[in-house]
C-alpha positions as CSV (number, residue, x, y, z in Angstrom):
1,M,-63.8,-7.8,39.1
2,K,-67.2,-6.9,37.7
3,C,-69.2,-3.8,36.8
4,I,-72.5,-2.9,35.1
5,L,-72.1,0.5,33.4
6,I,-75.0,2.1,31.6
7,I,-74.0,5.0,29.4
8,S,-75.3,7.1,26.6
9,S,-73.5,7.5,23.3
10,L,-72.1,10.9,24.4
11,P,-70.8,9.0,26.7
12,D,-72.5,10.1,29.8
13,I,-72.7,7.7,32.8
14,I,-76.3,7.0,33.5
15,F,-75.9,4.2,36.0
16,I,-73.0,2.2,37.6
17,H,-72.8,-0.7,39.9
18,A,-69.2,-2.0,40.5
19,D,-67.5,-4.3,42.9
20,K,-64.5,-3.2,45.0
21,A,-62.0,-4.9,42.7
22,F,-63.3,-3.0,39.7
23,I,-63.2,0.3,41.6
24,K,-59.6,-0.4,42.7
25,H,-58.7,-1.3,39.1
26,I,-60.2,1.9,37.7
27,N,-58.5,4.0,40.4
28,N,-55.1,2.5,39.5
29,I,-55.6,3.3,35.8
30,S,-56.9,6.8,36.7
31,L,-53.9,7.4,39.0
32,E,-51.4,6.2,36.3
33,A,-53.1,8.4,33.7
34,G,-53.0,11.4,36.0
35,F,-56.8,11.7,36.2
36,I,-56.8,11.5,40.0
37,G,-54.2,12.3,42.7
38,E,-52.5,10.2,45.3
39,D,-54.9,11.6,47.9
40,H,-58.1,10.2,46.2
41,N,-60.3,8.0,48.3
42,E,-59.6,4.5,47.1
43,D,-63.1,3.3,47.8
44,Q,-64.7,5.7,45.4
45,M,-64.5,6.1,41.7
46,D,-64.1,9.5,40.1
47,M,-66.9,9.7,37.5
48,T,-65.0,12.2,35.4
49,A,-61.9,9.9,35.3
50,L,-64.2,7.0,34.5
51,S,-65.7,8.9,31.6
52,Q,-62.3,9.8,30.2
53,I,-61.2,6.2,30.4
54,F,-64.3,4.8,28.6
55,S,-64.9,7.6,26.1
56,P,-62.7,6.3,23.3
57,M,-64.1,2.8,23.7
58,I,-67.7,4.0,23.6
59,T,-67.0,6.4,20.7
60,S,-65.5,3.5,18.7
61,L,-68.5,1.2,19.6
62,T,-71.0,3.9,18.6
63,Y,-69.2,4.5,15.3
64,M,-68.9,0.8,14.4
65,N,-72.6,0.3,15.2
66,D,-73.5,3.2,12.9
67,L,-71.4,1.6,10.1
68,G,-73.3,-1.7,10.6
69,N,-70.2,-3.5,11.9
70,P,-70.7,-3.7,15.7
71,Y,-68.6,-5.6,18.1
72,S,-69.9,-7.3,21.2
73,S,-66.8,-7.6,23.3
74,I,-63.2,-6.5,23.8
75,L,-60.5,-8.6,25.5
76,C,-57.6,-6.5,26.9
77,E,-54.0,-7.6,27.3
78,D,-54.4,-7.7,31.1
79,G,-57.3,-10.2,30.8
80,T,-60.1,-7.6,31.3
81,L,-63.2,-8.5,29.3
82,F,-65.6,-5.8,28.2
83,V,-69.0,-7.1,26.9
84,F,-71.3,-4.6,25.2
85,S,-75.0,-4.6,24.6
86,Q,-77.0,-1.8,23.1
87,V,-80.4,-1.4,24.7
88,C,-83.2,1.1,24.2
89,I,-83.1,3.4,27.3
90,L,-86.6,4.7,26.5
91,G,-88.0,1.4,27.8
92,C,-86.0,1.8,31.0
93,A,-87.6,5.2,31.6
94,L,-90.9,3.5,32.2
95,I,-89.5,1.4,35.0
96,P,-89.8,3.0,38.4
97,H,-86.3,3.8,39.8
98,H,-86.4,1.4,42.7
99,K,-87.5,-1.5,40.4
100,F,-84.8,-0.7,37.9
101,C,-82.1,-0.6,40.6
102,S,-83.5,-3.9,41.9
103,M,-83.3,-5.5,38.4
104,V,-79.7,-4.3,37.9
105,G,-78.8,-5.6,41.3
106,E,-80.2,-9.0,40.4
107,V,-78.1,-9.1,37.2
108,F,-75.0,-8.0,39.1
109,S,-75.6,-10.8,41.7
110,E,-75.8,-13.3,38.8
111,L,-72.5,-11.9,37.4
112,E,-70.8,-12.2,40.8
113,N,-71.6,-15.9,40.7
114,T,-70.3,-16.3,37.2
115,S,-66.7,-16.9,36.3
116,I,-65.7,-15.1,33.1
């Protein structure tokens, strides 16, 4: 289960690339939380639900970064590992969209071949 999620500190989702296992996991969490209904397409993530799930984590990460005490990962009880990296999005704005997507795709391919 792997995903690359690029968000702002608001947190607005700017980019997402996820495998089917991650989408299924998020849909299960969203269904249990009541963010989506039973009739939701299981192959698609609801971006509003995803934002609601990640909002507390991103708010905490942003706050801790502002205090000068950032964390780089969270390991959940179910074994899900979240790894965080803050990057300057202004540099990404200079990259043509197709090249940016290609670069993220390459990173995702490397993640798929990595066991975490």
